[in-house]
DRENVOTOR-570722 format. One line per 3 residues: number of its first residue (from 1); their letters; for each residue x negated, z negated, y negated of C-alpha. Coordinates in steps of 0.5 Angstrom, whole numbers, plus 500, padded with zeros to 3 digits. Example, Ala and Ser with C-alpha at 12.3 -4.5 7.8 and 13.67 -1.06 7.14 Angstrom:
% residues 2
1	AS	475 484 509 ~ 473 486 502
END
This chain:
% residues 421
1	XXX	139 129 116 ~ 136 135 119 ~ 128 136 117
4	XXX	123 140 120 ~ 119 147 119 ~ 122 153 116
7	XXX	123 157 122 ~ 130 160 123 ~ 134 162 129
10	XXX	133 169 131 ~ 138 173 126 ~ 138 179 130
13	XXX	143 177 135 ~ 149 177 130 ~ 150 184 128
16	XXX	158 183 127 ~ 158 179 134 ~ 159 172 131
19	XXX	166 171 128 ~ 166 165 122 ~ 172 163 119
22	XXX	171 159 112 ~ 177 155 109 ~ 178 153 102
25	XXX	186 152 102 ~ 187 150 095 ~ 181 155 092
28	XXX	177 149 090 ~ 170 152 090 ~ 172 160 090
31	XXX	165 162 087 ~ 161 158 092 ~ 166 161 098
34	XXX	165 168 096 ~ 158 167 095 ~ 157 164 101
37	XXX	161 169 105 ~ 158 175 102 ~ 151 173 104
40	XXX	153 171 111 ~ 157 178 111 ~ 150 182 109
43	XXX	147 178 115 ~ 152 181 120 ~ 156 176 121
46	XXX	164 177 121 ~ 167 173 116 ~ 174 171 114
49	XXX	175 167 108 ~ 182 163 109 ~ 185 161 102
52	XXX	191 161 098 ~ 193 166 092 ~ 189 163 086
55	XXX	194 160 081 ~ 190 160 074 ~ 188 167 074
58	XXX	186 174 077 ~ 180 173 082 ~ 176 179 083
61	XXX	169 180 087 ~ 165 186 085 ~ 164 188 092
64	XXX	168 185 098 ~ 165 186 105 ~ 169 180 109
67	XXX	176 179 110 ~ 180 175 105 ~ 186 172 108
70	XXX	191 169 103 ~ 194 164 108 ~ 196 158 104
73	XXX	201 156 100 ~ 205 163 098 ~ 211 159 096
76	XXX	208 154 092 ~ 203 158 088 ~ 208 163 087
79	XXX	212 158 084 ~ 207 155 080 ~ 204 162 077
82	XXX	211 163 074 ~ 214 156 072 ~ 208 151 072
85	XXX	207 145 077 ~ 209 138 077 ~ 211 132 081
88	XXX	216 135 085 ~ 212 141 086 ~ 206 137 089
91	XXX	210 134 094 ~ 213 141 096 ~ 206 143 096
94	XXX	204 138 101 ~ 210 140 106 ~ 207 147 105
97	XXX	200 145 107 ~ 203 142 114 ~ 206 148 115
100	XXX	200 153 113 ~ 196 148 118 ~ 200 149 124
103	XXX	200 157 123 ~ 193 157 122 ~ 191 153 128
106	XXX	196 158 132 ~ 192 164 128 ~ 185 161 130
109	XXX	187 160 138 ~ 189 168 138 ~ 182 169 134
112	XXX	178 165 138 ~ 172 164 132 ~ 165 162 134
115	XXX	165 157 128 ~ 171 154 123 ~ 167 152 116
118	XXX	172 148 112 ~ 170 147 104 ~ 175 142 103
121	XXX	180 137 107 ~ 186 137 102 ~ 190 132 106
124	XXX	186 128 111 ~ 192 124 114 ~ 195 130 115
127	XXX	189 135 117 ~ 187 130 122 ~ 192 132 127
130	XXX	190 139 126 ~ 183 138 126 ~ 183 135 133
133	XXX	186 141 135 ~ 182 146 132 ~ 176 142 135
136	XXX	178 145 141 ~ 178 152 139 ~ 171 152 136
139	XXX	165 148 133 ~ 168 145 126 ~ 163 145 120
142	XXX	165 141 113 ~ 161 142 107 ~ 161 135 103
145	XXX	161 138 095 ~ 163 131 093 ~ 161 125 097
148	XXX	166 121 093 ~ 171 124 097 ~ 174 131 100
151	XXX	178 132 094 ~ 177 136 087 ~ 180 133 081
154	XXX	185 127 081 ~ 188 125 087 ~ 194 121 089
157	XXX	193 115 094 ~ 196 118 100 ~ 191 124 100
160	XXX	186 119 101 ~ 189 116 107 ~ 185 117 114
163	XXX	179 120 110 ~ 174 117 114 ~ 177 119 121
166	XXX	176 126 120 ~ 169 126 120 ~ 169 125 128
169	XXX	172 132 128 ~ 166 135 125 ~ 160 138 129
172	XXX	156 139 123 ~ 157 136 115 ~ 153 140 110
175	XXX	151 137 103 ~ 147 140 097 ~ 142 134 096
178	XXX	139 128 099 ~ 142 124 094 ~ 149 126 098
181	XXX	146 125 105 ~ 144 118 103 ~ 151 116 100
184	XXX	155 119 106 ~ 150 115 111 ~ 150 109 107
187	XXX	158 109 108 ~ 157 110 115 ~ 161 116 115
190	XXX	157 121 120 ~ 150 120 124 ~ 144 123 121
193	XXX	143 128 126 ~ 150 131 124 ~ 148 132 117
196	XXX	145 139 114 ~ 142 139 107 ~ 143 146 105
199	XXX	142 147 097 ~ 148 150 093 ~ 146 157 090
202	XXX	146 159 083 ~ 153 163 082 ~ 150 169 080
205	XXX	157 172 081 ~ 159 171 074 ~ 154 175 071
208	XXX	157 181 074 ~ 164 180 070 ~ 161 182 064
211	XXX	155 186 060 ~ 151 180 057 ~ 148 181 050
214	XXX	141 179 049 ~ 140 172 046 ~ 139 172 038
217	XXX	133 170 036 ~ 136 168 029 ~ 136 160 027
220	XXX	143 159 029 ~ 143 156 036 ~ 149 153 041
223	XXX	149 147 045 ~ 154 149 051 ~ 158 143 054
226	XXX	162 147 060 ~ 168 145 065 ~ 173 140 066
229	XXX	173 134 062 ~ 173 128 066 ~ 170 121 064
232	XXX	164 122 068 ~ 162 128 065 ~ 159 124 059
235	XXX	162 128 053 ~ 162 122 049 ~ 155 121 049
238	XXX	153 128 048 ~ 157 128 041 ~ 153 121 039
241	XXX	147 125 041 ~ 148 131 037 ~ 150 127 031
244	XXX	143 124 032 ~ 139 130 031 ~ 135 131 025
247	XXX	140 134 019 ~ 136 141 018 ~ 137 142 026
250	XXX	144 140 026 ~ 146 144 021 ~ 143 150 024
253	XXX	146 148 031 ~ 153 149 034 ~ 156 144 039
256	XXX	161 149 044 ~ 165 144 048 ~ 169 149 053
259	XXX	174 146 058 ~ 180 143 060 ~ 181 136 059
262	XXX	183 131 064 ~ 182 125 059 ~ 186 124 053
265	XXX	181 127 047 ~ 184 123 041 ~ 178 118 041
268	XXX	173 123 042 ~ 175 128 037 ~ 176 122 032
271	XXX	169 119 033 ~ 166 126 032 ~ 170 126 025
274	XXX	167 119 024 ~ 160 121 025 ~ 161 127 021
277	XXX	159 133 026 ~ 166 135 027 ~ 165 141 023
280	XXX	159 143 027 ~ 163 143 034 ~ 167 149 037
283	XXX	173 146 041 ~ 176 150 047 ~ 180 145 050
286	XXX	184 149 055 ~ 183 152 062 ~ 178 158 062
289	XXX	179 164 066 ~ 173 167 070 ~ 173 173 066
292	XXX	171 168 060 ~ 165 165 063 ~ 160 170 062
295	XXX	161 170 054 ~ 161 162 054 ~ 154 162 057
298	XXX	152 168 054 ~ 153 164 047 ~ 149 158 049
301	XXX	142 157 047 ~ 142 151 052 ~ 147 148 057
304	XXX	148 140 057 ~ 150 136 063 ~ 150 129 060
307	XXX	153 126 067 ~ 154 119 069 ~ 155 121 076
310	XXX	155 127 080 ~ 153 130 087 ~ 152 137 085
313	XXX	154 141 079 ~ 157 148 079 ~ 156 148 072
316	XXX	149 147 073 ~ 149 153 078 ~ 152 157 073
319	XXX	147 156 068 ~ 142 157 072 ~ 145 164 074
322	XXX	145 166 066 ~ 137 163 066 ~ 139 158 061
325	XXX	135 151 059 ~ 138 145 061 ~ 139 138 058
328	XXX	141 134 064 ~ 142 127 066 ~ 137 125 072
331	XXX	142 124 077 ~ 144 126 084 ~ 143 133 086
334	XXX	141 135 079 ~ 135 131 079 ~ 133 135 086
337	XXX	134 142 083 ~ 131 142 076 ~ 124 139 074
340	XXX	123 136 067 ~ 119 140 062 ~ 120 146 067
343	XXX	127 148 067 ~ 129 144 062 ~ 129 136 060
346	XXX	132 130 064 ~ 134 124 061 ~ 137 117 064
349	XXX	144 117 064 ~ 148 114 058 ~ 142 114 054
352	XXX	144 117 048 ~ 137 116 044 ~ 134 120 050
355	XXX	139 125 050 ~ 138 126 043 ~ 131 127 043
358	XXX	131 132 049 ~ 136 136 045 ~ 131 136 039
361	XXX	125 138 044 ~ 129 144 047 ~ 132 147 041
364	XXX	126 146 036 ~ 121 150 041 ~ 123 157 042
367	XXX	117 159 046 ~ 119 153 051 ~ 126 156 052
370	XXX	123 162 054 ~ 118 159 059 ~ 124 155 062
373	XXX	128 161 063 ~ 122 164 067 ~ 122 158 071
376	XXX	129 158 072 ~ 129 166 074 ~ 124 164 079
379	XXX	128 158 082 ~ 135 162 082 ~ 131 168 086
382	XXX	128 164 091 ~ 130 157 094 ~ 137 158 090
385	XXX	138 165 092 ~ 144 166 097 ~ 140 170 102
388	XXX	136 164 103 ~ 142 159 103 ~ 146 164 108
391	XXX	140 164 113 ~ 140 157 113 ~ 147 156 114
394	XXX	147 162 119 ~ 142 158 123 ~ 147 152 123
397	XXX	152 156 126 ~ 148 159 131 ~ 145 153 134
400	XXX	152 150 134 ~ 155 156 137 ~ 150 155 143
403	XXX	152 148 144 ~ 159 149 144 ~ 159 153 149
406	XXX	155 148 153 ~ 160 143 152 ~ 155 139 147
409	XXX	157 141 140 ~ 159 134 138 ~ 156 130 143
412	XXX	149 132 141 ~ 149 135 134 ~ 144 140 132
415	XXX	137 140 128 ~ 137 146 123 ~ 130 148 119
418	XXX	127 145 113 ~ 131 147 106 ~ 124 148 103
421	X	123 155 100
END
């Protein structure tokens, strides 16, 4: 992993001369993509984001200062918006992916960018063929948002084929936590010198989507569980912990569960009824549009992340943007980002008793909530700001570009500055 002092390569040489293409074919991490591209553009980098049309809702960025190229899957995503998806659709999308990548390579040959930065590799077995060709055009960078694979959500077996081989194509791999760095090194996926630890930024983009109301000082409080509902998210543990809260506190607290289930919710809802807490739960079990995100976080007193496995969390970064105290599992990048008792409370994963105690301690301490909000504000505006993250990312780009021109980009990986700030 890259380490060292906090000096960065001189940024004044850019002035729009550095051309970078950021790639997220399926729009798996659009808030991150746009935030990074916006930050880099403000540093003078000439940025293009290559993506697809977002299927689920209209995507809107407050002030676009980079090129937004909706290149991938025009046919399949247009069909999905009208008719939905299915098994045949997924196979058709795989074919259109290969066509799109072939055209992408042709575009890159013409454009001649200085860096091509992939956020996700949707189909490694297919993408490997194109990545090898792209690596001859410009240095390739990969952000590993998920060190369990290149994928977002459930995937088919054929999507995982050749997933290890693609690492040979990348001159640099970005991770968001030391936990992630250790995991990919343990898997033997990449040499330590090619790994760059750059934090995930607070997703302040969401604050621009709606006017926020002041948090109520009344007795009613809300615990928010937000995002797609998957087995590793620990929702069952949260409901058990919520039921353990003192009766007077539970009667004045609502558990808001907002997100599209990726699991069968029958047993979880039955357990909530059996515990006698179902009436204190508001179930919003559906896809949530970008425009709805602010209202859910605005309602929250605290945000719960009782996860059992995670690299880094977009929900965490959204909660930080809204300055909401956290009650979260002490795992992965979460434990590296927030401090117990400062930004919220950290508990061992799968420990329902400890989770209940942490919820109670935050809910019962209004002054402590305000102190946590102030600490989160400092964190979000400092090391987790996009100004800081963009500078660290640009430092990697500039050094890689220099090595690529000398013919040593993949043979002699680069060192970047410290991520401390």
